[in-house]
C-alpha positions in Angstrom: 114.6 99.6 92.2 111.7 98.9 94.5 110.7 95.3 95.4 107.0 94.6 95.9 105.4 91.8 98.0 101.8 91.2 99.0 100.8 91.0 102.6 97.2 91.0 103.9 95.9 91.8 100.5 97.5 95.2 100.4 100.8 96.2 98.7 103.5 96.1 101.3 106.7 97.5 99.9 110.3 96.9 101.0 112.2 100.1 100.8 115.9 100.9 101.0 115.2 104.1 102.8 112.4 106.4 104.1 113.0 108.6 101.2 112.1 105.8 98.8 109.0 105.1 100.8 107.9 108.7 100.6 108.6 108.8 96.9 106.3 105.7 96.3 103.6 107.2 98.6 103.7 110.4 96.6 103.3 108.3 93.4 100.2 106.8 94.8 98.8 110.1 95.8 99.4 111.6 92.4 97.6 108.7 90.7 94.7 109.1 93.1 94.4 112.8 92.3 94.4 112.1 88.6 91.5 109.6 89.0 89.6 112.0 91.3 90.0 114.8 88.7 88.7 112.5 86.0 85.7 111.5 88.0 85.0 115.2 88.8 85.2 116.1 85.1 82.6 113.4 84.4 80.2 115.0 86.8 80.8 112.8 89.9 81.0 114.1 93.4 83.1 112.7 96.3 81.4 110.7 99.0 82.9 109.2 102.1 81.3 105.8 102.8 80.5 104.5 106.3 82.9 102.0 107.7 80.4 99.8 109.5 77.6 97.7 107.9 74.8 95.6 109.3 76.0 92.0 109.2 72.6 90.3 108.5 71.8 92.9 105.8 75.0 92.2 103.9 74.9 88.4 104.2 71.3 88.2 103.0 72.2 90.2 99.9 75.4 88.1 99.2 74.6 84.5 100.1 77.7 83.2 98.3 80.0 85.2 100.6 81.9 83.1 103.2 80.9 84.8 106.4 84.3 83.9 107.9 85.9 86.4 105.6 83.9 89.3 107.1 85.5 91.3 110.0 82.8 91.3 112.7 82.5 93.8 115.6 79.9 94.2 118.4 78.1 97.4 119.3 77.6 98.5 122.9 74.2 96.7 122.7 75.8 93.5 121.3 74.5 94.0 117.8 76.7 92.4 115.2 78.2 94.7 112.6 81.1 94.2 110.1 83.8 96.4 108.8 82.7 97.1 105.3 83.7 94.2 102.9 82.0 96.1 100.0 81.7 99.9 99.4 78.6 99.9 97.2 76.3 98.7 100.0 77.9 101.1 102.4 77.2 104.0 100.0 73.6 102.8 99.5 73.0 102.6 103.2 74.2 106.2 103.5 72.4 107.9 100.6 69.0 106.1 100.1 67.4 107.6 103.2 68.5 111.2 102.4 68.5 111.3 98.6 65.6 112.7 96.5 65.2 109.7 94.2 63.6 111.9 91.5 67.0 113.5 91.0 70.2 112.0 89.4 73.1 111.2 91.7 76.6 110.4 90.7 79.3 109.8 93.3 82.9 108.6 93.5 84.9 107.3 96.5 88.5 106.7 97.6 88.5 104.3 100.5 89.2 100.8 101.8 87.4 97.5 102.3 88.3 94.9 105.1 88.3 91.2 104.9 89.9 88.3 106.8 92.6 86.8 104.7 93.6 83.1 104.5 95.8 83.5 107.5 92.9 85.0 109.5 94.6 88.4 109.6 92.6 91.5 108.7 93.3 92.5 105.1 92.9 96.2 104.0 92.2 96.7 100.3 92.3 100.2 98.8 89.6 100.9 96.3 88.4 103.9 94.2 85.2 103.8 92.2 82.0 105.4 91.0 78.3 104.8 91.5 75.5 106.2 89.3 71.9 106.4 90.6 68.7 107.3 88.7 70.3 107.7 85.3 68.6 106.0 82.3 69.8 102.4 82.4 71.2 102.2 78.8 72.8 105.6 79.1 74.4 104.8 82.4 75.6 101.4 81.1 77.3 103.1 78.2 78.9 105.7 80.4 80.3 103.1 82.8 81.9 101.0 80.1 83.3 104.0 78.3 84.8 105.3 81.6 86.3 101.9 82.5 88.0 101.6 79.1 89.2 105.2 79.2 90.8 104.6 82.6 92.5 101.5 81.5 93.8 103.1 78.3 95.8 105.6 80.5 98.4 102.8 80.6 100.3 101.6 77.6 99.9 98.0 78.8 97.4 95.9 76.7 94.2 95.2 78.4 90.7 93.6 78.0 87.3 94.3 79.4 85.2 91.2 79.9 81.5 91.9 79.6 78.5 89.8 80.4 75.1 89.8 82.1 74.2 88.2 85.4 70.5 88.2 84.4 71.1 85.5 81.8 72.2 82.8 84.2 69.8 84.1 86.9 66.9 83.6 84.5 68.2 80.1 83.7 68.4 79.1 87.4 64.8 80.4 88.0 63.6 78.1 85.2 65.1 75.2 87.1 63.6 76.3 90.4 66.9 75.3 92.1 67.5 75.6 95.9 70.2 78.0 97.1 72.9 75.4 97.7 72.5 73.8 94.2 72.6 77.1 92.5 75.7 78.1 94.5 77.5 74.9 93.5 76.7 75.3 89.8 77.7 79.0 89.9 81.0 78.2 91.4 81.8 75.6 88.8 80.9 78.0 86.0 83.0 80.7 87.7 86.0 78.4 87.8 85.3 77.2 84.2 85.4 73.7 85.5 84.2 71.6 82.5 85.0 68.2 84.1 82.9 68.6 87.2 80.1 70.3 85.3 79.8 67.1 83.3 79.2 65.3 86.5 76.3 67.4 87.7 73.1 65.6 88.8 71.2 67.1 85.8 72.4 67.8 82.3 71.2 70.5 80.0 72.1 71.8 76.6 72.8 75.3 78.1 75.2 73.9 80.7 77.0 71.9 77.9 77.5 75.2 76.0 77.7 78.0 78.5 81.5 78.0 78.8 81.8 78.4 75.0 79.5 81.5 75.0 82.3 84.0 74.8 84.2 85.9 72.1 82.5 87.9 69.3 79.4 89.7 70.5 77.2 88.9 67.4 77.9 85.2 67.3 77.5 84.7 71.1 74.2 86.6 71.2 72.9 84.6 68.3 73.9 81.3 70.0 72.6 82.4 73.4 69.1 83.1 72.0 68.9 79.4 71.0 68.9 78.5 74.7 66.7 81.2 76.2 63.9 79.8 78.3 62.1 82.8 79.7 61.7 86.6 79.5 64.5 87.3 81.9 67.1 85.5 79.7 65.7 87.3 76.6 65.8 90.6 78.5 69.5 90.1 79.4 70.3 89.6 75.7 68.2 92.5 74.6 70.1 94.8 77.0 73.5 93.6 75.6 72.3 93.9 72.1 71.4 97.6 72.8 75.0 98.3 73.8 76.5 96.8 70.6 75.9 99.9 68.4 77.5 102.1 71.1 80.6 100.0 71.2 80.9 100.0 67.4 80.3 103.7 66.9 82.8 104.6 69.6 85.5 102.1 68.5 85.4 100.2 71.8 85.0 96.7 70.5 88.8 96.2 70.3 89.0 96.0 74.1 85.8 94.1 74.8 85.6 90.4 75.3 82.0 89.1 75.5 81.5 86.3 78.0 78.0 85.0 79.1 79.6 82.5 81.5 81.0 85.4 83.6 79.9 85.2 87.2 79.9 88.4 89.3 82.0 88.6 92.5 78.9 89.7 94.5 75.4 88.3 94.3 73.5 91.6 94.1 74.3 92.3 90.4 71.3 91.9 88.2 72.3 93.2 84.8 75.4 93.9 82.8 78.7 93.0 84.6 82.2 93.6 83.6 85.8 93.1 84.7 89.0 94.7 83.4 92.4 93.0 83.2 95.8 94.1 82.1 97.7 91.4 80.3 100.6 91.7 82.7 98.5 90.7 85.7 96.2 87.8 86.6 94.3 90.1 89.0 91.4 92.1 87.8 92.0 95.9 87.9 88.4 96.9 88.0 85.0 95.3 88.2 81.4 96.4 88.4 77.9 96.2 87.0 74.2 97.0 87.5 72.4 96.3 90.8 68.8 97.8 90.5 67.3 95.0 92.6 69.5 95.7 95.5 68.1 99.2 95.9 64.6 97.7 95.7 65.5 95.5 98.7 66.6 98.6 100.6 63.4 100.6 99.9 62.8 101.7 96.3 64.0 100.3 93.0 66.4 102.8 91.4 68.5 102.4 88.2 72.0 101.8 89.7 75.4 100.9 88.3 79.0 101.3 89.3 82.5 99.9 89.3 85.5 99.7 91.7 89.2 99.9 91.0 91.8 97.7 92.8 94.2 100.5 93.7 96.8 98.3 95.3 97.2 96.3 92.0 96.9 99.4 89.9 99.7 101.2 91.8 101.9 98.1 91.5 101.5 97.9 87.8 101.9 101.7 87.3 105.1 101.7 89.4 106.6 98.9 87.4 105.6 100.6 84.2 107.2 103.9 85.3 110.5 102.2 86.1 111.0 100.6 82.7 
């Protein structure tokens, strides 16, 4: 039996012997190779993301990120960089200047992100994932969700894929013309499902009174959400989700999808569908992703872009425990 503990955000395993450690390492490598083969079969090519990112560029695109969590380094000219806390932006910085944007581009990665943990140590988090650029938005949305569910189905453990749209709440906040701090506060309360503090907000609205209940069956939630739409962006978010519904039904995916319009993305640059996958045996999300067309626009040219990442540390832990039963 192997005992698992978490240190610095990465699986640290206590082994009885070096043979046991090598056995578990081999298990991880076999799992990674299976995922790489799956991505290759779906038409994705491997890319190795850059390890350094421009500090100001990342923070400007992710204003909710606590800058203390980023691992900062200085160049020889005293410019501030960070060890990548996010792989998507790292990949964009690498490909946008070289890529012919009239062509489709599908890539996958097997790498790490770096963040300061609560004890101010540097945490290394292993991730694998995929990014799709230039593919028709609806087609790419369908493919990403199909792939995410297919990957989670490779385990016999029950799971759920939470699905929402960041555009719905973004459109609502624009209608209020909120400052950044107020929007950040409200977003954090929604993210934590904090009903009590939401009742004590300086302003009240019918949408805020109902947003946490906008989850469950897709048809009923979409119908209810349209009652509170205030602008074209909110309607567009619902239209995009409505367009996915037939695909879910015709491909028998609805069993695993939990619709939630109060879902808040982990990173600020998402501007369309967002999703997070959970196994019932873990409180940690196994994968997460979404659409981020506006981010590419900030970096030069708007391109249809979507992807997701897999928490490999948590996935290995779950798979190991499953294999030992």
